[in-house]
C-alpha positions in Angstrom: 0.2 0.2 0.1 1.1 3.4 -0.6 0.8 5.2 3.1 1.2 3.7 6.0 -1.5 1.9 8.0 -2.5 3.2 11.6 -2.8 1.0 14.9 -6.6 1.6 15.0 -8.8 0.2 12.4 -11.4 2.0 13.1 -15.2 0.4 14.2 -15.7 -0.8 10.5 -15.7 -4.8 10.3 -14.6 -5.1 6.5 -14.5 -3.2 3.2 -17.0 -3.4 0.4 -15.3 -2.4 -3.4 -18.4 -1.8 -5.1 -18.0 -2.1 -9.0 -21.2 -0.8 -11.3 -21.4 -2.4 -14.8 -22.0 0.9 -16.9 -24.7 -0.8 -19.5 -26.9 -1.9 -16.7 -26.7 1.6 -14.7 -27.2 3.5 -18.3 -30.0 1.3 -18.0 -31.2 2.5 -15.1 -30.3 6.0 -15.2 -30.2 8.6 -17.2 -26.1 8.7 -18.5 -24.5 11.4 -20.7 -21.2 8.8 -21.0 -21.0 5.0 -20.7 -17.8 2.7 -20.3 -16.6 -0.5 -21.8 -15.4 -1.9 -18.0 -16.7 -2.0 -14.9 -16.5 1.5 -12.9 -16.0 2.1 -9.0 -19.7 3.3 -7.0 -18.2 3.2 -3.9 -15.1 2.0 -1.2 -17.6 1.3 1.7 -16.4 0.3 5.3 -19.4 -1.6 6.9 -20.2 -4.1 9.9 -21.6 -7.5 9.7 -25.0 -6.4 11.9 -25.0 -2.8 11.0 -24.7 -0.3 7.7 -21.9 2.2 8.5 -22.9 5.7 6.6 -22.4 9.3 7.7 -20.2 8.2 10.5 -18.6 11.9 11.2 -19.1 15.2 9.6 -16.2 15.5 7.2 -15.3 18.1 5.0 -14.9 16.9 1.0 -12.2 19.7 -0.3 -11.6 19.1 -4.2 -8.8 17.1 -5.1 -6.4 19.3 -7.2 -4.1 16.7 -7.9 -4.7 16.4 -12.1 -3.2 13.4 -12.1 -5.3 11.9 -9.6 -8.1 13.4 -11.0 -7.7 11.8 -14.4 -7.2 8.2 -12.9 -10.2 8.9 -10.7 -12.0 9.7 -13.9 -10.9 6.7 -16.0 -12.0 4.4 -12.8 -14.5 6.0 -11.0 -16.4 8.5 -13.4 -20.1 10.0 -12.9 -21.6 8.7 -16.0 -24.4 10.7 -15.2 -22.8 14.2 -16.6 -19.9 14.9 -18.8 -16.4 14.4 -18.4 -15.2 18.2 -17.9 -18.5 18.4 -15.2 -17.6 15.4 -13.4 -13.7 16.9 -12.8 -14.9 20.1 -11.9 -17.9 19.9 -9.2 -16.8 16.3 -8.2 -20.2 15.7 -6.7 -19.9 11.8 -6.9 -17.0 11.4 -5.3 -17.8 14.2 -2.7 -20.9 12.3 -1.9 -19.4 9.1 -1.6 -16.4 10.4 0.8 -18.9 12.0 3.0 -21.3 9.1 3.1 -18.7 6.5 3.6 -15.3 7.7 3.5 -16.2 9.6 6.8 -16.6 5.9 8.1 -13.1 5.1 8.0 -11.0 8.4 8.7 -9.1 6.4 11.7 -7.3 4.8 9.2 -7.8 6.0 6.1 -7.6 10.2 5.3 -9.2 11.4 2.3 -6.2 10.8 0.1 -5.7 7.2 1.2 -9.3 6.7 0.8 -9.1 7.1 -2.4 -5.8 6.0 -3.8 -6.6 2.7 -1.7 -10.3 2.6 -3.8 -8.2 2.6 -7.4 -5.5 0.4 -6.1 -7.8 -2.6 -5.2 -9.7 -2.1 -8.6 -6.3 -2.3 -10.7 -6.1 -5.8 -8.6 -8.9 -7.6 -10.4 -10.1 -7.4 -13.9 -13.7 -8.4 -13.2 -14.4 -8.1 -17.4 -11.7 -10.8 -17.4 -12.3 -13.0 -14.7 -16.0 -13.5 -16.0 -14.7 -14.0 -19.2 -13.5 -16.8 -18.5 -16.3 -18.7 -17.1 -18.4 -17.4 -20.6 -20.2 -14.6 -19.1 -19.5 -12.3 -21.4 -21.3 -8.7 -22.2 -24.7 -9.8 -24.6 -25.1 -13.4 -22.8 -27.8 -14.3 -20.6 -29.0 -17.3 -18.3 -26.8 -16.7 -15.5 -27.0 -17.2 -12.0 -26.1 -15.5 -9.0 -24.1 -19.0 -8.1 -22.0 -18.8 -11.4 -21.3 -15.3 -11.2 -20.5 -15.7 -7.5 -18.0 -19.0 -8.3 -16.6 -17.4 -11.3 -15.1 -14.0 -9.4 -14.4 -16.3 -6.5 -12.5 -18.5 -8.7 -9.3 -15.6 -8.6 -10.3 -13.3 -5.6 -10.5 -16.3 -3.6 -13.9 -14.7 -1.7 -17.5 -14.7 -2.3 -18.6 -11.2 -3.9 -22.1 -9.9 -3.1 -24.2 -9.6 -6.8 -26.6 -7.0 -7.1 -28.9 -7.0 -10.2 -31.4 -4.5 -11.8 -34.6 -6.1 -13.0 -35.9 -4.1 -16.1 -39.5 -3.3 -16.3 -39.2 -2.5 -19.9 -37.4 -6.0 -21.1 -38.9 -8.2 -18.3 -35.2 -8.9 -17.2 -32.8 -9.1 -14.5 -29.4 -7.5 -15.5 -26.0 -7.5 -13.7 -25.5 -4.8 -12.1 -22.7 -4.5 -9.8 -20.6 -7.0 -8.0 -19.1 -5.7 -4.7 -15.9 -7.4 -3.6 -14.9 -7.4 0.4 -11.5 -7.3 1.9 -10.1 -6.8 5.4 -9.9 -3.5 7.2 -6.2 -3.5 6.4 -7.7 -4.1 2.3 -4.8 -6.8 1.9 -6.9 -9.7 1.9 -10.3 -10.5 -0.2 -12.7 -12.2 2.2 -15.9 -14.0 1.8 -18.4 -11.1 1.6 -20.9 -11.2 5.1 -23.9 -12.9 3.9 -23.5 -12.3 0.2 -26.4 -10.2 -1.7 -27.6 -12.6 -5.1 -30.7 -11.5 -7.0 -33.8 -13.2 -7.4 -33.9 -13.0 -11.4 -37.1 -11.9 -13.4 -38.2 -13.8 -16.7 -36.3 -16.9 -18.7 -33.5 -15.3 -19.3 -32.0 -15.1 -16.1 -29.6 -12.8 -14.8 -28.0 -11.0 -18.2 -25.0 -9.1 -18.9 -25.9 -6.6 -21.5 
């Protein structure tokens, strides 16, 4: 890791790196642009028993480092606005930091929080991992189990899988995969009570 670890790990028990499949997201939300790979929704410190949100009042000061802004824009873009607006207003990053980053400030300050999210995303290429198991964009008839098993075969941890129920198409689309890590972000762990999709229609889970 690019930063030193405090001896205090805060009150959270694990970290979730939540990754979004842009095509499904843009069926759910009005997008200005898209991406050809999974993008970051957020890095969420959490507990097994209680959802952690807005743990402390923290101020989000805009990121000024152009290299970091470009890196975040590539891996953590706001698809509902233009790149220029996303870089300037930083609303998406700010909301994620105040809601979720505020729950791990004892261990990760703002810079470390965003660095960690990007570093963790770079550890695993979900698109490539899924493709190794025949789960590729444009296919259907998948299940939460085979998606989870595909990811686990490389990460060694069972992920959360969530879907978007597309009412217009009558299908369940793979929307997000969350990888869970220990608080020190060194090891992938099984996500506690891993989420799965109740697929709609006859096509199982589709990967649009």
